[in-house]
TIBATOR-639291 format. One record per atom (N, C-alpha, C, O, CB): x negated, y negated, z negated; residue in one letter. Coordinates in steps of 0.2 Angstrom, whole numbers, padded with zeros to 4 digits, always signed. Glycine has a CB too. Layout:
<recs>
XYZa/...
</recs>
This chain:
<recs>
+0184+0392-0747m/+0186+0385-0743m/+0187+0381-0749m/+0187+0383-0755m/+0195+0386-0739m/+0187+0375-0747n/+0187+0368-0753n/+0195+0369-0751n/+0197+0372-0746n/+0183+0360-0751n/+0199+0365-0755d/+0206+0361-0757d/+0207+0356-0749d/+0212+0357-0746d/+0206+0355-0765d/+0202+0353-0748l/+0204+0348-0743l/+0204+0352-0737l/+0207+0350-0732l/+0198+0342-0742l/+0202+0357-0736d/+0204+0362-0731d/+0207+0365-0729d/+0209+0367-0723d/+0202+0365-0730d/+0210+0368-0737h/+0215+0370-0738h/+0224+0367-0736h/+0229+0369-0733h/+0215+0371-0744h/+0221+0361-0738i/+0227+0356-0737i/+0226+0354-0729i/+0231+0354-0726i/+0227+0348-0744i/+0223+0352-0726a/+0222+0350-0718a/+0224+0358-0714a/+0227+0358-0709a/+0212+0348-0715a/+0223+0361-0716q/+0228+0368-0714q/+0235+0369-0713q/+0238+0371-0708q/+0227+0374-0718q/+0237+0367-0719l/+0243+0367-0720l/+0247+0359-0715l/+0252+0359-0712l/+0244+0369-0728l/+0244+0356-0717i/+0245+0350-0711i/+0245+0352-0704i/+0248+0349-0699i/+0239+0344-0711i/+0242+0356-0704a/+0240+0356-0694a/+0249+0363-0695a/+0255+0361-0693a/+0227+0363-0689a/+0247+0366-0696v/+0255+0372-0699v/+0260+0367-0699v/+0263+0366-0694v/+0254+0376-0708v/+0263+0363-0704h/+0269+0362-0704h/+0268+0355-0698h/+0274+0354-0695h/+0272+0360-0711h/+0265+0353-0696r/+0265+0346-0689r/+0268+0352-0685r/+0274+0351-0684r/+0255+0341-0686r/+0266+0356-0683k/+0269+0362-0676k/+0272+0362-0678k/+0275+0358-0675k/+0267+0368-0673k/+0277+0367-0684r/+0282+0369-0686r/+0286+0363-0686r/+0292+0365-0686r/+0282+0373-0690r/+0285+0355-0686s/+0289+0350-0686s/+0289+0347-0678s/+0292+0342-0677s/+0285+0345-0693s/+0285+0352-0672r/+0284+0349-0666r/+0283+0341-0665r/+0285+0336-0662r/+0290+0350-0662r/+0279+0342-0669l/+0276+0334-0669l/+0268+0334-0664l/+0268+0340-0662l/+0275+0330-0680l/+0264+0332-0663t/+0258+0329-0658t/+0257+0328-0664t/+0261+0326-0669t/+0257+0322-0650t/+0247+0329-0664q/+0245+0322-0667q/+0245+0315-0665q/+0244+0310-0668q/+0239+0322-0669q/+0246+0316-0662h/+0248+0307-0660h/+0255+0304-0663h/+0255+0298-0666h/+0250+0305-0650h/+0259+0309-0663e/+0266+0307-0667e/+0264+0307-0673e/+0263+0302-0675e/+0271+0312-0666e/+0263+0312-0677l/+0260+0312-0684l/+0257+0305-0687l/+0259+0302-0692l/+0255+0317-0685l/+0252+0303-0682a/+0246+0298-0684a/+0251+0292-0683a/+0249+0287-0687a/+0238+0299-0677a/+0255+0291-0679s/+0260+0285-0678s/+0265+0284-0683s/+0267+0279-0684s/+0263+0286-0671s/+0266+0289-0686r/+0271+0290-0690r/+0267+0288-0699r/+0269+0285-0703r/+0275+0298-0687r/+0262+0291-0699a/+0259+0288-0706a/+0254+0283-0704a/+0250+0283-0708a/+0255+0295-0711a/+0254+0280-0699g/+0251+0274-0702g/+0242+0275-0701g/+0239+0271-0703g/+0254+0273-0709g/+0240+0282-0697v/+0235+0283-0696v/+0235+0280-0690v/+0238+0276-0687v/+0234+0288-0697v/+0225+0285-0687s/+0224+0287-0680s/+0223+0292-0679s/+0220+0295-0683s/+0220+0284-0676s/+0227+0295-0673r/+0226+0300-0670r/+0220+0305-0671r/+0221+0310-0672r/+0227+0299-0664r/+0212+0301-0670l/+0205+0304-0672l/+0207+0308-0679l/+0206+0314-0681l/+0198+0298-0672l/+0210+0301-0684l/+0208+0305-0691l/+0212+0314-0692l/+0209+0319-0694l/+0212+0300-0699l/+0219+0313-0689i/+0223+0318-0690i/+0218+0324-0686i/+0217+0330-0688i/+0232+0316-0688i/+0215+0321-0679a/+0212+0329-0676a/+0205+0329-0681a/+0203+0335-0682a/+0211+0329-0666a/+0202+0325-0684k/+0195+0327-0685k/+0198+0330-0693k/+0194+0333-0696k/+0189+0319-0685k/+0205+0329-0697l/+0205+0332-0703l/+0210+0339-0701l/+0212+0342-0706l/+0209+0325-0709l/+0212+0341-0696e/+0214+0348-0696e/+0208+0352-0692e/+0208+0358-0692e/+0223+0349-0692e/+0204+0350-0689t/+0197+0354-0686t/+0192+0353-0693t/+0187+0355-0693t/+0193+0349-0678t/+0194+0351-0698g/+0187+0351-0703g/+0183+0346-0704g/+0179+0346-0709g/+0182+0356-0702g/+0183+0341-0700r/+0177+0338-0698r/+0177+0331-0700r/+0173+0327-0699r/+0175+0338-0691r/+0183+0330-0704y/+0184+0324-0709y/+0184+0326-0716y/+0188+0328-0720y/+0191+0320-0707y/+0176+0324-0719p/+0178+0326-0726p/+0181+0321-0732p/+0184+0323-0737p/+0171+0328-0729p/+0181+0316-0730e/+0187+0311-0735e/+0191+0308-0731e/+0190+0308-0725e/+0183+0305-0739e/+0197+0305-0734i/+0202+0303-0730i/+0206+0300-0735i/+0212+0299-0732i/+0206+0308-0726i/+0206+0298-0741g/+0207+0294-0744g/+0214+0296-0747g/+0217+0299-0742g/+0207+0289-0741g/+0216+0295-0753f/+0222+0297-0757f/+0229+0295-0754f/+0234+0299-0754f/+0221+0293-0764f/+0229+0287-0751t/+0234+0286-0749t/+0236+0289-0742t/+0241+0293-0741t/+0234+0279-0749t/+0231+0286-0737r/+0233+0291-0730r/+0234+0297-0733r/+0240+0299-0731r/+0226+0291-0723r/+0232+0302-0737l/+0233+0310-0736l/+0241+0311-0737l/+0245+0314-0734l/+0229+0315-0740l/+0243+0305-0743l/+0250+0305-0746l/+0254+0302-0740l/+0259+0305-0738l/+0251+0298-0754l/+0252+0297-0737r/+0258+0295-0730r/+0257+0301-0723r/+0261+0301-0718r/+0254+0285-0726r/+0253+0305-0724i/+0255+0310-0717i/+0257+0315-0721i/+0262+0318-0718i/+0247+0312-0710i/+0256+0318-0727l/+0261+0323-0731l/+0267+0321-0730l/+0270+0323-0725l/+0261+0325-0739l/+0270+0315-0733h/+0275+0314-0732h/+0280+0314-0726h/+0286+0315-0726h/+0274+0309-0734h/+0275+0312-0721v/+0280+0311-0714v/+0280+0320-0714v/+0283+0321-0709v/+0276+0306-0704v/+0280+0324-0716l/+0279+0332-0714l/+0284+0334-0719l/+0288+0339-0718l/+0271+0337-0716l/+0285+0330-0725g/+0291+0332-0729g/+0286+0333-0735g/+0289+0331-0740g/+0296+0339-0727g/+0281+0335-0736l/+0276+0337-0741l/+0275+0333-0745l/+0276+0328-0744l/+0270+0339-0740l/+0273+0335-0751d/+0270+0331-0758d/+0266+0334-0761d/+0266+0340-0760d/+0274+0330-0763d/+0260+0331-0766l/+0255+0334-0770l/+0261+0334-0775l/+0266+0331-0776l/+0248+0330-0773l/+0258+0340-0779r/+0259+0340-0787r/+0254+0342-0791r/+0250+0347-0791r/+0266+0345-0788r/+0254+0336-0797i/+0250+0339-0804i/+0253+0343-0809i/+0259+0342-0812i/+0246+0333-0808i/+0249+0346-0809t/+0254+0351-0817t/+0247+0353-0823t/+0241+0354-0821t/+0261+0362-0812t/+0248+0354-0828a/+0243+0352-0834a/+0237+0361-0831a/+0241+0365-0829a/+0248+0353-0844a/+0232+0361-0831l/+0227+0364-0830l/+0229+0370-0835l/+0231+0369-0841l/+0222+0361-0832l/+0230+0378-0831n/+0232+0383-0835n/+0225+0389-0832n/+0225+0393-0827n/+0244+0384-0834n/+0221+0389-0836l/+0216+0394-0835l/+0216+0401-0835l/+0212+0405-0832l/+0211+0393-0840l/+0222+0403-0839s/+0224+0411-0839s/+0227+0412-0834s/+0227+0418-0831s/+0230+0414-0845s/+0230+0407-0830r/+0231+0409-0821r/+0227+0415-0818r/+0221+0415-0819r/+0230+0402-0816r/+0229+0418-0814p/+0223+0421-0809p/+0222+0417-0803p/+0227+0416-0799p/+0224+0428-0807p/+0217+0416-0803t/+0216+0413-0796t/+0219+0418-0789t/+0221+0423-0791t/+0208+0413-0796t/+0219+0416-0783l/+0219+0418-0776l/+0214+0422-0778l/+0216+0428-0780l/+0218+0412-0770l/+0209+0422-0777e/+0202+0426-0776e/+0204+0431-0782e/+0205+0436-0779e/+0193+0421-0777e/+0205+0432-0786d/+0206+0436-0793d/+0214+0438-0790d/+0216+0440-0795d/+0205+0431-0802d/+0216+0439-0788l/+0223+0442-0783l/+0222+0447-0779l/+0223+0453-0778l/+0227+0436-0778l/+0217+0443-0775q/+0215+0446-0769q/+0211+0454-0772q/+0212+0460-0770q/+0209+0440-0763q/+0206+0452-0776a/+0200+0458-0777a/+0204+0461-0782a/+0201+0466-0784a/+0192+0456-0781a/+0208+0461-0783e/+0214+0465-0788e/+0215+0471-0784e/+0215+0477-0785e/+0220+0461-0789e/+0218+0467-0777n/+0223+0468-0772n/+0215+0477-0769n/+0215+0483-0771n/+0225+0459-0765n/+0211+0472-0766l/+0207+0476-0764l/+0205+0482-0768l/+0204+0487-0765l/+0203+0474-0762l/+0203+0482-0777n/+0203+0486-0780n/+0208+0492-0782n/+0206+0497-0784n/+0202+0482-0784n/+0213+0490-0780g/+0219+0495-0779g/+0225+0494-0787g/+0229+0498-0788g/+0216+0504-0778g/+0222+0489-0790e/+0227+0487-0795e/+0232+0484-0794e/+0232+0480-0789e/+0225+0484-0800e/+0237+0486-0799v/+0243+0483-0797v/+0243+0477-0801v/+0241+0478-0807v/+0248+0488-0799v/+0245+0470-0801s/+0245+0464-0805s/+0253+0463-0808s/+0255+0458-0811s/+0243+0457-0798s/
</recs>
């Protein structure tokens, strides 16, 4: 799963938790409902940073930038440890 797919899934989950329709979210974020629908279904490869932030902010979400820490395990690393029965 790429990062935009993961963000799109989170947008769909938070939109539904907020009890917003795609149309309501789109209207509040100043984007089209079609953009929201395509984003949530993984059919919109690029939406632009400004549009993405507007959508996230309507949902009370934000993006964070942190220093890269290559020593931290990835989600895949942790899942592999779980499958192998190792304790993290």
